[in-house]
C-alpha positions as CSV (number, residue, x, y, z in Angstrom):
1,X,161.2,32.1,-31.8
2,X,163.4,29.0,-31.3
3,X,162.3,28.8,-27.7
4,X,158.7,29.1,-28.6
5,X,158.9,26.3,-31.2
6,X,160.7,24.1,-28.6
7,X,157.8,24.6,-26.2
8,X,155.3,23.7,-28.8
9,X,157.1,20.6,-29.8
10,X,157.6,19.5,-26.2
11,X,153.9,20.0,-25.5
12,X,153.0,18.0,-28.5
13,X,155.3,15.1,-27.5
14,X,154.0,15.0,-23.9
15,X,150.4,15.1,-25.2
16,X,151.1,12.2,-27.5
17,X,152.8,10.2,-24.8
18,X,150.1,10.8,-22.3
19,X,147.4,9.8,-24.9
20,X,149.2,6.6,-25.8
21,X,149.8,5.7,-22.1
22,X,146.1,6.3,-21.4
23,X,145.1,4.1,-24.3
24,X,147.5,1.4,-23.2
25,X,146.2,1.4,-19.7
26,X,142.7,0.6,-21.0
27,X,143.8,-2.4,-23.0
28,X,144.3,-4.7,-20.1
29,X,146.2,-7.1,-22.3
30,X,149.6,-8.8,-22.0
31,X,152.1,-8.3,-24.8
32,X,153.4,-11.6,-26.1
33,X,153.8,-14.9,-24.2
34,X,156.0,-16.3,-21.5
35,X,158.2,-19.1,-22.7
36,X,160.4,-20.9,-20.1
37,X,162.5,-22.4,-22.9
38,X,163.8,-18.9,-23.6
39,X,164.1,-17.2,-20.3
40,X,163.6,-18.0,-16.6
41,X,162.3,-14.5,-15.8
42,X,160.4,-12.2,-18.2
43,X,159.3,-8.7,-17.4
44,X,155.9,-7.9,-18.9
45,X,154.4,-4.5,-19.3
46,X,152.4,-3.2,-16.3
47,X,149.3,-3.1,-18.6
48,X,149.0,-6.8,-18.0
49,X,147.4,-5.9,-14.7
50,X,144.0,-7.7,-14.6
51,X,144.8,-9.3,-17.9
52,X,145.8,-12.8,-19.1
53,X,149.1,-14.3,-20.0
54,X,149.8,-17.3,-22.3
55,X,152.2,-19.9,-21.1
56,X,153.8,-21.7,-24.1
57,X,150.8,-20.8,-26.2
58,X,148.7,-23.5,-24.6
59,X,147.8,-22.5,-21.1
60,X,146.4,-19.1,-20.1
61,X,146.8,-17.8,-16.6
62,X,145.6,-14.6,-15.0
63,X,147.9,-11.8,-14.0
64,X,147.3,-10.9,-10.3
65,X,146.4,-7.5,-9.1
66,X,149.1,-5.0,-8.1
67,X,150.7,-6.0,-4.8
68,X,150.2,-9.7,-5.2
69,X,152.0,-12.7,-6.4
70,X,150.3,-15.7,-8.0
71,X,151.9,-19.1,-8.0
72,X,150.2,-21.5,-10.4
73,X,151.1,-25.3,-10.6
74,X,149.3,-27.9,-12.7
75,X,149.7,-31.6,-13.4
76,X,149.4,-32.8,-17.0
77,X,147.9,-36.0,-18.3
78,X,151.0,-37.0,-20.1
79,X,149.8,-36.0,-23.6
80,X,151.4,-32.5,-23.4
81,X,155.2,-32.2,-23.6
82,X,157.6,-29.3,-23.5
83,X,155.4,-27.1,-21.4
84,X,156.3,-25.4,-18.1
85,X,154.5,-27.0,-15.2
86,X,154.5,-24.1,-12.7
87,X,154.8,-20.3,-13.1
88,X,155.1,-17.5,-10.6
89,X,153.7,-14.1,-11.6
90,X,154.6,-11.2,-9.3
91,X,153.1,-7.7,-9.6
92,X,154.9,-5.5,-7.1
93,X,156.6,-2.9,-9.2
94,X,156.5,-1.1,-12.5
95,X,156.7,-4.4,-14.3
96,X,154.9,-7.8,-14.0
97,X,157.6,-10.5,-13.5
98,X,156.9,-14.0,-14.8
99,X,159.2,-16.7,-13.6
100,X,159.6,-20.4,-13.2
101,X,161.9,-19.7,-10.2
102,X,160.6,-20.1,-6.7
103,X,159.8,-17.0,-4.7
104,X,163.2,-16.8,-3.1
105,X,164.7,-16.0,-6.5
106,X,166.8,-19.1,-6.5
107,X,166.5,-21.7,-9.3
108,X,164.5,-24.7,-8.3
109,X,167.0,-27.5,-7.8
110,X,166.6,-31.1,-6.6
111,X,167.2,-31.5,-2.9
112,X,169.6,-34.2,-1.7
113,X,170.6,-35.9,1.5
114,X,173.8,-33.8,1.4
115,X,172.0,-30.5,1.8
116,X,169.3,-31.5,4.4
117,X,170.7,-32.2,7.8
118,X,169.4,-34.5,10.5
119,X,167.5,-36.9,8.2
120,X,169.9,-39.9,8.4
121,X,170.0,-42.5,5.7
122,X,166.8,-43.9,4.2
123,X,166.4,-47.6,3.3
124,X,165.7,-48.1,-0.4
125,X,163.1,-50.3,-1.9
126,X,165.0,-51.7,-4.9
127,X,161.9,-52.4,-6.9
128,X,160.6,-48.8,-6.8
129,X,162.6,-46.1,-8.6
130,X,160.8,-43.4,-6.6
131,X,162.4,-44.9,-3.5
132,X,165.9,-44.6,-5.0
133,X,165.6,-40.9,-6.0
134,X,165.5,-37.9,-3.7
135,X,164.6,-35.4,-6.4
136,X,162.4,-32.5,-5.4
137,X,162.1,-28.8,-5.8
138,X,162.1,-26.4,-2.9
139,X,159.5,-23.7,-2.7
140,X,158.6,-21.5,0.3
141,X,157.5,-22.7,3.7
142,X,154.1,-21.1,3.1
143,X,151.8,-22.3,5.8
144,X,153.9,-22.3,9.1
145,X,150.8,-22.1,11.2
146,X,148.8,-24.8,9.4
147,X,146.3,-25.2,6.5
148,X,142.6,-24.8,7.1
149,X,140.7,-26.1,4.1
150,X,137.2,-26.3,2.7
151,X,135.5,-28.5,0.1
152,X,133.1,-27.5,-2.7
153,X,131.3,-30.6,-3.9
154,X,129.7,-29.1,-7.0
155,X,130.7,-31.2,-10.0
156,X,132.3,-34.0,-7.9
157,X,132.3,-37.4,-9.7
158,X,131.3,-39.6,-6.7
159,X,130.5,-39.5,-3.1
160,X,133.9,-40.8,-2.1
161,X,135.7,-37.8,-3.5
162,X,136.0,-36.0,-0.2
163,X,137.3,-39.2,1.4
164,X,140.1,-39.6,-1.1
165,X,141.0,-35.9,-0.8
166,X,141.1,-36.2,3.0
167,X,143.3,-39.2,2.7
168,X,145.7,-37.1,0.7
169,X,146.2,-34.7,3.7
170,X,146.6,-37.7,6.0
171,X,149.3,-39.2,3.8
172,X,151.4,-36.1,4.1
173,X,150.9,-35.8,7.9
174,X,151.5,-39.5,8.6
175,X,154.4,-39.7,6.1
176,X,152.7,-42.7,4.5
177,X,155.1,-44.0,1.9
178,X,155.7,-46.9,-0.3
179,X,159.4,-47.2,0.5
180,X,159.3,-48.8,3.9
181,X,160.7,-45.7,5.5
182,X,159.7,-45.2,9.1
183,X,157.9,-41.9,9.8
184,X,160.0,-39.3,11.6
185,X,157.2,-37.0,12.6
186,X,156.6,-33.5,11.4
187,X,155.0,-30.1,12.3
188,X,152.5,-30.1,9.5
189,X,149.0,-29.1,10.7
190,X,145.9,-29.3,8.4
191,X,142.3,-28.9,9.4
192,X,139.2,-29.7,7.4
193,X,136.6,-26.9,8.1
194,X,133.7,-28.4,6.2
195,X,131.9,-27.8,2.9
196,X,131.4,-24.4,1.3
197,X,129.8,-23.0,-1.8
198,X,132.6,-20.5,-2.1
199,X,134.3,-20.7,-5.6
200,X,137.7,-22.3,-5.7
201,X,140.7,-21.8,-7.9
202,X,139.3,-20.5,-11.2
203,X,136.0,-18.9,-10.3
204,X,133.2,-19.5,-12.8
205,X,133.3,-22.5,-15.1
206,X,133.7,-21.5,-18.8
207,X,134.6,-24.2,-21.4
208,X,138.2,-25.6,-21.3
209,X,139.3,-23.6,-24.3
210,X,138.1,-20.3,-22.7
211,X,139.3,-20.7,-19.2
212,X,142.3,-18.9,-17.6
213,X,144.0,-20.5,-14.7
214,X,143.4,-18.7,-11.4
215,X,140.9,-16.3,-12.9
216,X,140.7,-12.7,-11.5
217,X,136.9,-13.2,-11.4
218,X,137.2,-15.7,-8.6
219,X,136.4,-14.5,-5.1
220,X,139.5,-14.0,-3.0
221,X,137.8,-14.6,0.4
222,X,140.7,-16.1,2.4
223,X,139.3,-19.6,2.2
224,X,141.5,-22.4,0.9
225,X,138.9,-24.3,-1.2
226,X,139.2,-27.6,-3.1
227,X,136.7,-28.2,-5.8
228,X,135.8,-29.2,-9.4
229,X,135.3,-27.6,-12.8
230,X,136.7,-27.2,-16.3
231,X,140.5,-26.8,-16.9
232,X,142.4,-26.3,-20.1
233,X,142.9,-29.4,-22.3
234,X,145.6,-31.7,-20.9
235,X,145.5,-30.3,-17.4
236,X,144.2,-32.8,-14.9
237,X,144.3,-30.5,-11.8
238,X,145.7,-27.1,-10.8
239,X,146.6,-25.2,-7.7
240,X,146.5,-21.4,-7.4
241,X,148.4,-19.7,-4.5
242,X,147.9,-16.0,-4.0
243,X,150.4,-14.3,-1.8
244,X,150.9,-10.8,-0.4
245,X,153.9,-9.4,1.5
246,X,154.1,-11.3,4.7
247,X,152.1,-14.4,3.9
248,X,149.6,-16.4,2.0
249,X,146.3,-14.8,1.0
250,X,144.6,-17.9,-0.4
251,X,145.4,-21.3,-1.9
252,X,142.8,-23.2,-4.0
253,X,142.7,-26.5,-5.9
254,X,140.6,-27.5,-8.8
255,X,140.2,-31.0,-10.3
256,X,139.1,-31.2,-13.9
257,X,135.6,-32.4,-14.6
258,X,136.7,-33.2,-18.2
259,X,138.4,-36.4,-17.1
260,X,137.1,-39.7,-15.7
261,X,137.9,-40.1,-12.1
262,X,138.4,-43.3,-10.0
263,X,137.5,-42.8,-6.3
264,X,137.4,-46.3,-4.9
265,X,140.0,-47.4,-2.4
266,X,141.0,-50.5,-4.4
267,X,142.4,-50.1,-7.9
268,X,140.3,-53.0,-9.1
269,X,138.0,-51.9,-11.9
270,X,139.8,-48.8,-12.9
271,X,139.7,-48.2,-16.6
272,X,140.7,-45.0,-18.5
273,X,140.3,-42.9,-15.3
274,X,142.6,-40.8,-13.1
275,X,142.9,-42.0,-9.5
276,X,141.8,-39.2,-7.2
277,X,143.8,-40.4,-4.3
278,X,147.0,-40.1,-6.5
279,X,146.2,-36.6,-7.9
280,X,144.8,-35.2,-4.7
281,X,148.0,-36.1,-2.8
282,X,150.0,-34.3,-5.5
283,X,147.9,-31.1,-5.4
284,X,147.9,-31.0,-1.6
285,X,151.7,-31.1,-1.8
286,X,151.4,-27.8,-3.6
287,X,148.9,-26.4,-1.1
288,X,151.3,-27.1,1.8
289,X,154.2,-25.5,-0.1
290,X,156.0,-28.1,-2.2
291,X,157.0,-27.7,-5.8
292,X,157.4,-30.3,-8.6
293,X,160.1,-33.0,-8.6
294,X,162.1,-33.6,-11.7
295,X,159.8,-35.4,-14.3
296,X,160.3,-39.1,-14.5
297,X,161.6,-39.6,-10.9
298,X,158.4,-41.3,-9.8
299,X,157.7,-39.0,-6.9
300,X,154.2,-37.9,-5.9
301,X,155.3,-34.4,-7.0
302,X,156.1,-35.6,-10.5
303,X,154.4,-33.0,-12.9
304,X,152.8,-35.7,-15.1
305,X,149.8,-37.9,-14.3
306,X,148.8,-41.2,-15.8
307,X,145.5,-43.0,-15.8
308,X,144.8,-45.7,-13.2
309,X,148.1,-45.0,-11.4
310,X,147.5,-45.4,-7.7
311,X,151.1,-45.8,-6.6
312,X,151.4,-42.1,-5.8
313,X,148.7,-42.3,-3.2
314,X,151.8,-42.9,-1.1
315,X,154.9,-40.8,-0.8
316,X,158.3,-41.6,-2.3
317,X,161.8,-40.7,-1.0
318,X,162.1,-37.2,-2.4
319,X,158.6,-36.3,-1.2
320,X,159.6,-37.3,2.4
321,X,162.8,-35.3,2.1
322,X,160.9,-32.2,1.1
323,X,158.3,-32.6,3.8
324,X,161.1,-32.8,6.4
325,X,162.8,-29.8,4.9
326,X,159.7,-27.6,5.3
327,X,158.0,-29.0,8.4
328,X,160.8,-30.5,10.4
329,X,160.4,-33.5,12.6
330,X,161.6,-35.4,15.6
């Protein structure tokens, strides 16, 4: 009798667990939020697959499909504070891992001349704090064979947009800087492949208060596309990088159409607008594998943007150090 009752109870428990598990799998929602102020790494239940995750209750990002990692970086307009500026979401096991670490598992720490060999000493422009600071975060060397990129012009603010974006790639390749530092040469290769109607970064274009960064509805077609559309309030631009074991699956950039953009070569006439040359150079830094510098160090890779700032069309000291760290040189 006792044995029979045990079997009945065990069957009831298993049935209840199976039912609850089945219901949970159909929810497609993430439990809670990720707060970088509390933990560097947070394991989220696997039911987050194909769901969304709130970052500091203000920015929503998508959770990648199983077997993929999603690196999301965004630049803020200076009105938001105390918010993480990049997040890595990995979905390779029984849990979804959310982290503000780089993909090597090591904390992102500023590089310095002491831990990069063969660079020599750089002259410093005493009037530019960005030329006196070598702060930068190290991420993966993600495009060792080069970056092929496409442009989606839908929503662009002016005909010079593509020119300013192209100049951003040239800036990194030519090591164009504002510190008077002689280029050392590098192995970075980027190739513009033309325009496309393929969706970039977010896929679709819902209002800012409804958009999730790096939406799972976007088409992952292997094209690295730069384009335009809505972004959450306070986010000027964002880069989505999807990886699978062994390499990069796709990297996309979106600039927000909810801001005024300045696309002229000269800064004359800029008013309450964000300089596309400045912001594009920053986002392209993410596309080629660089992370954010420490805020306030006046590098191109600073996580905050400011209107009518065109100084960051050119690299600073820490940007050059990171470029050399990833792509070498002569």
